[in-house]
C-alpha positions in Angstrom: 0.0 -12.5 11.9 0.0 -8.8 10.9 2.6 -7.5 8.5 2.6 -3.9 9.7 3.2 -2.4 13.0 1.7 0.9 13.9 3.9 3.6 15.1 1.0 6.0 16.0 0.0 9.2 14.2 1.7 12.2 12.7 -0.1 15.2 11.5 -3.3 13.1 12.2 -2.1 10.5 9.8 -1.5 6.9 11.0 2.0 5.6 10.4 2.6 1.9 9.8 6.0 0.1 9.2 6.1 -3.1 7.4 8.5 -6.0 8.5 10.4 -5.6 5.1 11.9 -2.3 6.2 14.0 -4.2 8.8 15.7 -6.0 5.8 16.4 -2.6 3.9 17.5 -1.0 7.3 19.9 -3.8 7.8 21.2 -3.6 4.2 21.8 0.3 4.3 23.4 -0.2 8.0 25.7 -3.0 6.4 26.5 -0.9 3.4 27.1 2.3 5.2 29.4 0.8 8.0 31.4 -1.6 5.6 31.6 0.6 2.6 31.3 4.3 2.0 31.7 5.6 5.7 35.1 3.8 6.2 36.1 5.0 2.5 35.0 8.7 3.3 36.4 8.7 6.9 39.2 6.2 7.6 40.7 5.1 10.8 37.7 4.8 13.1 36.7 1.8 15.0 34.0 -0.7 13.7 31.5 0.0 16.3 31.7 3.9 15.3 30.8 2.9 11.8 28.0 0.7 12.8 26.5 3.5 14.8 27.1 5.6 11.7 25.3 3.2 9.6 22.5 3.0 11.9 22.1 6.6 11.8 22.1 6.7 7.9 19.5 4.1 7.7 17.3 6.1 10.1 17.9 9.2 8.1 16.7 7.4 4.9 13.4 6.2 6.5 12.9 9.5 8.0 13.4 11.1 4.4 10.7 8.7 2.9 8.1 9.4 5.8 8.6 13.3 5.3 8.0 12.6 1.4 4.9 10.6 1.9 3.7 13.0 4.8 3.9 15.9 2.3 1.6 13.7 -0.1 -0.9 13.2 2.9 -1.1 16.7 4.0 -1.8 18.3 0.6 -4.2 15.5 -0.1 -6.2 16.6 2.7 -6.1 19.8 1.7 -8.1 18.8 -1.3 -10.3 16.9 0.4 -9.1 13.4 -0.1 -9.0 11.1 3.0 -5.8 9.6 3.9 -6.0 6.1 5.6 -2.5 5.7 6.4 1.2 6.0 5.5 3.0 2.9 5.4 6.8 2.3 4.9 8.2 -0.8 3.3 10.9 -2.3 1.3 10.5 -0.2 -1.9 10.0 3.1 0.2 6.6 4.6 1.3 3.1 4.8 0.2 0.3 7.2 1.4 -2.8 5.0 1.4 -5.7 7.4 0.0 -9.6 6.9 0.5 -10.6 8.2 -2.9 -8.9 10.2 -5.7 -8.3 14.1 -6.4 -11.3 15.3 -8.2 -9.3 17.5 -10.8 -6.1 17.7 -12.6 -4.7 20.5 -10.5 -5.4 18.7 -7.4 -3.7 15.7 -8.3 -0.5 17.6 -9.8 -0.1 19.2 -6.5 -0.6 16.1 -4.4 2.0 14.3 -6.5 4.5 17.0 -7.0 4.8 17.9 -3.2 6.6 14.7 -2.4 9.5 15.1 -4.7 9.8 18.8 -3.9 10.2 17.9 -0.3 12.8 15.5 -1.1 14.7 17.9 -3.4 14.5 20.9 -0.8 15.6 18.3 2.0 18.5 17.0 -0.2 19.8 20.5 -0.9 19.4 21.7 2.8 21.3 18.5 3.9 23.9 18.7 1.6 24.4 22.2 2.4 24.8 21.5 6.2 27.4 18.7 5.1 29.7 21.5 3.6 30.0 22.9 7.0 30.7 19.7 8.9 33.7 17.6 9.1 34.4 13.9 9.7 31.9 11.2 10.2 29.0 13.7 10.6 29.7 15.5 7.3 29.8 12.1 5.5 26.5 10.9 7.0 24.7 14.1 6.4 26.1 14.5 3.0 25.1 11.0 2.2 21.3 11.6 3.4 21.3 14.6 1.2 22.3 12.9 -2.1 19.9 9.9 -1.4 17.1 12.5 -1.0 18.0 14.1 -4.3 18.2 10.7 -6.1 14.6 9.8 -4.5 13.3 12.8 -5.8 14.8 12.3 -9.4 13.7 8.7 -9.6 10.2 9.5 -8.4 9.7 12.1 -11.0 10.3 9.5 -13.8 6.9 10.0 -15.8 5.5 6.6 -15.3 2.8 5.2 -12.9 2.7 4.7 -10.1 5.6 7.0 -9.4 5.0 10.9 -8.8 6.1 11.5 -12.1 3.6 9.0 -13.3 0.9 11.0 -11.3 2.2 14.4 -12.8 1.8 12.9 -16.2 -1.6 11.5 -15.6 -2.7 14.9 -14.2 -1.4 16.5 -17.5 -3.0 14.1 -19.9 -6.1 14.2 -17.9 -6.4 18.2 -18.3 -5.3 18.0 -21.9 -8.0 15.3 -23.0 -10.4 15.5 -20.2 -10.5 11.9 -20.2 -9.3 10.5 -16.7 -9.5 6.8 -17.9 -7.5 7.5 -21.1 -4.6 9.3 -18.9 -4.6 6.4 -16.4 -4.0 3.8 -19.3 -1.3 5.9 -20.8 0.7 6.5 -17.6 0.3 2.9 -16.7 1.8 1.8 -20.2 4.7 4.2 -19.5 5.1 2.7 -16.2 5.1 -0.8 -17.5 7.6 0.2 -20.1 9.9 1.7 -17.6 9.6 -1.2 -15.3 10.6 -3.7 -18.1 13.6 -1.4 -18.9 15.0 -1.7 -15.4 14.4 -5.4 -15.2 16.3 -5.7 -18.4 19.2 -3.3 -17.1 19.2 -5.6 -13.9 19.6 -8.7 -16.1 22.6 -7.1 -17.9 24.1 -6.0 -14.5 23.8 -9.6 -13.3 25.4 -11.1 -16.2 28.5 -8.6 -16.3 28.6 -6.9 -12.7 27.5 -9.6 -10.2 24.5 -9.8 -7.9 24.0 -6.1 -7.5 21.6 -6.1 -10.6 19.2 -8.5 -8.6 17.8 -5.3 -6.8 17.3 -3.5 -10.0 15.3 -6.2 -11.2 13.3 -6.4 -8.2 12.6 -2.8 -8.3 11.6 -3.1 -12.1 9.5 -5.9 -11.4 7.5 -4.0 -8.7 6.9 -1.0 -10.9 5.9 -3.0 -13.9 3.4 -5.0 -11.6 2.2 -1.7 -10.1 1.6 -0.2 -13.3 -0.4 -2.9 -14.5 -2.6 -2.5 -11.3 -3.2 1.0 -12.4 -4.1 -0.2 -15.9 -6.7 -2.5 -14.4 -7.9 -0.2 -11.8 -8.9 2.0 -14.7 -10.8 -0.6 -16.7 -12.4 -1.7 -13.5 -13.6 2.0 -12.6 -15.0 2.0 -16.1 -16.9 -1.3 -16.1 -18.0 -1.1 -12.5 -19.7 2.2 -12.7 -21.7 3.4 -10.1 -21.4 -0.1 -8.2 -20.6 0.5 -4.5 -19.5 -2.0 -1.9 -22.9 -2.4 -0.6 -24.0 -3.8 -3.9 -21.7 -6.7 -3.9 -21.1 -7.6 -0.1 -22.5 -10.4 1.8 -24.6 -8.9 4.6 -23.9 -9.9 8.2 -24.2 -9.0 11.8 -22.2 -10.4 14.6 -23.7 -13.7 15.2 -22.7 -14.7 18.7 -20.4 -13.4 21.6 -16.7 -14.4 21.2 -16.8 -16.1 24.8 -18.7 -19.0 23.4 -17.0 -22.4 23.1 -16.2 -23.4 19.6 -18.6 -26.4 19.8 -21.4 -24.1 21.0 -20.6 -21.7 18.2 -20.7 -24.3 15.7 -23.6 -26.1 16.6 -25.6 -23.0 17.3 -24.5 -20.6 14.6 -22.0 -21.8 12.1 -24.0 -24.9 10.9 -27.3 -22.6 10.6 -25.5 -19.7 8.4 -23.2 -21.3 6.2 -20.2 -19.1 5.3 -16.6 -19.1 5.1 -16.1 -16.1 7.7 -18.3 -15.1 10.6 -18.2 -11.8 12.7 -18.0 -12.3 16.3 -19.2 -9.8 19.1 -17.5 -8.6 22.4 -19.4 -8.5 25.9 -19.9 -4.7 25.2 -21.9 -5.6 21.8 -19.0 -4.2 19.6 -17.4 -6.5 17.0 -14.7 -8.6 18.5 -13.1 -10.3 15.4 -13.5 -12.5 12.3 -13.4 -16.3 12.6 -13.1 -18.6 9.5 -14.3 -22.0 9.0 -10.7 -23.1 8.9 -9.8 -21.8 12.2 -13.1 -23.7 13.6 -12.0 -26.8 12.2 -8.4 -26.7 13.4 -9.6 -27.0 17.0 -9.5 -30.7 18.0 -12.8 -32.3 18.6 -11.8 -32.9 22.2 -10.9 -29.4 22.9 -13.9 -27.5 21.3 -15.9 -27.4 24.4 -13.0 -25.7 26.6 -11.9 -23.4 23.8 -13.7 -20.0 23.1 -14.1 -18.6 19.8 -12.2 -15.6 20.9 -9.0 -17.7 20.9 -9.1 -18.7 17.3 -10.6 -15.2 15.8 -8.6 -12.7 14.5 -8.9 -9.0 15.3 -11.3 -7.3 12.8 -8.8 -4.4 12.3 -6.5 -7.0 10.8 -8.7 -7.0 7.8 -8.9 -3.8 5.2 -12.1 -1.6 6.3 -14.4 -0.5 3.5 -17.3 2.1 3.8 -20.6 0.7 2.6 -21.0 3.4 0.1 -17.4 3.2 -1.5 -16.9 2.7 -5.1 -16.4 -0.9 -5.7 -13.5 -0.2 -8.1 -11.3 0.9 -5.3 -11.6 -2.6 -3.5 -9.0 -4.0 -5.9 -6.5 -1.6 -3.9 -8.1 -2.1 -0.5 -8.5 -6.0 -0.4 -4.9 -6.5 -2.2 -3.8 -9.8 -0.6 -6.4 -10.0 2.2 -8.9 -12.9 2.3 -11.6 -10.3 2.7 -12.6 -6.9 3.5 -15.0 -5.8 6.3 -17.8 -3.3 5.1 -18.5 -0.8 7.6 -21.6 1.7 8.0 -20.3 4.2 10.3 -18.9 2.3 13.3 -21.2 -0.8 12.6 -19.9 -3.7 10.3 -22.4 -4.6 7.8 -20.8 -7.1 5.8 -17.8 -8.6 4.2 -16.3 -9.1 0.7 -13.9 -11.9 -0.4 -11.2 -11.7 -2.9 -13.1 -14.4 -5.1 -16.5 -12.6 -4.4 -15.0 -9.3 -5.9 -13.2 -11.1 -8.8 -16.6 -12.7 -9.6 -18.3 -9.3 -9.7 -15.6 -7.7 -11.7 -15.6 -10.2 -14.4 -19.2 -9.9 -14.8 -19.2 -6.4 -14.9 -16.4 -6.7 -17.6 -18.5 -9.0 -19.6 -21.6 -6.7 -19.4 -19.6 -3.7 -20.7 -18.3 -5.6 -23.6 -22.0 -6.4 -24.7 -22.7 -3.1 -26.7 -26.2 -3.7 -28.3 -26.9 -1.5 -31.3 -30.7 -1.0 -32.2 -31.3 -2.1 -35.6 -32.8 0.8 -37.8 -36.2 0.5 -38.9 -37.0 -1.1 -42.3 
C-alpha cells in the first residue's frame, strides 16, 4: 500500500501528499469550526462554520506548499535537483537529490522558505484588516499561522530551516561541513528534547494538549539525530557509490508468467529476496518478493500470474548508480529496498540490511587509524 498520493507537478516539481495530512486537516477543521471561528464571528450556523474550517485547513496546506516550493525553486537555481515536495502530518518537506555545494547556496535555499511564510503572513493579515465577518477571521488566522510557521522554522536547530542557516554559517566560518552538521544536529536534538519536556509539563498541568508538543519534539529530536548520523556516514563512506554496494540484477522474467513457472524457472536458480520482473514491452514491470510468491496457495500457483503479486517498481525509492552511498540513508528510509537505476534501466537493488552492513563495515574501517612506527 502506498503512503503517498501524487497530486501532479507544480513548477516542474512532483507534489505528493501523505495520508497523515487527512488527520491534520480533520483536526484543523474541527478546531476552527468548533473553536476560534464561532468565538470570532458568533451567530452563524454549524454548516457555515464547517465550511470555514475546511477553508482554513486548505489555507494552511497551501501555505506549507508555497513554503516548500520556495525551497525547491531556489535549490534548482543552485543546481540541486528536487525529487518531490511531500506534505504530511508535520508540515512539508522538499526532497533534494544532492546538497548545496557552498554555504551561501545553502543559506539561500534554507532562508527562502521562512521568507515566503513571513511575506504571505503579513499580506494575509493586511487583507484581513479590510474584510469583515467570517472571511476576515479565516484570512487573519491564515496570516497568523504563516508568521508562526516562519518563526518556528527559524529556530536554529536541524532539521528546521533555522538549523540549515546555522549550518551554513558554521560551514562558512570553519570551512568544515561535517563539523557544522554535527553542531546543528546537536542544537536540534536539544530543542527537540526541550519541546518534549514542555509537552510533558503541559500534559501534567494542562491536559492532553501537550501530547502534540511531545510528538513534535520527538520528531525533531529523531530528525536531528538522523542529520548527525548522516554526517558521520558521509565521512565514513567517502567516495562509495550505490553501484559499489548494490546487488546487480536484471529483469529475470516476464510478469505474465505464472507464479509456478516463475519459481521453477527463475527463482530457484537465482536465490534472492527480491526479483525485478519485466513487462511485454521489455520495460521493468515491478518487484516481487519471495514472501509474495510463498503467499500464493500451491493449488493456485499455475493460474496466478506474477503480475498480480508484484508491486510497481515506482513504489520503491529510486537511486542513481553513481549516487553517493551516504545519501541512501535518507532515500531508503523505511522502505524494504531501493532500486538502482542507470539512466532508464534498473541495474540493481539495495536492501536496508545490505546498506546497514556496508555502513557498519565502513564505520569500523574508519576507526582503524594505523600509525607507521618510526624507524629505530
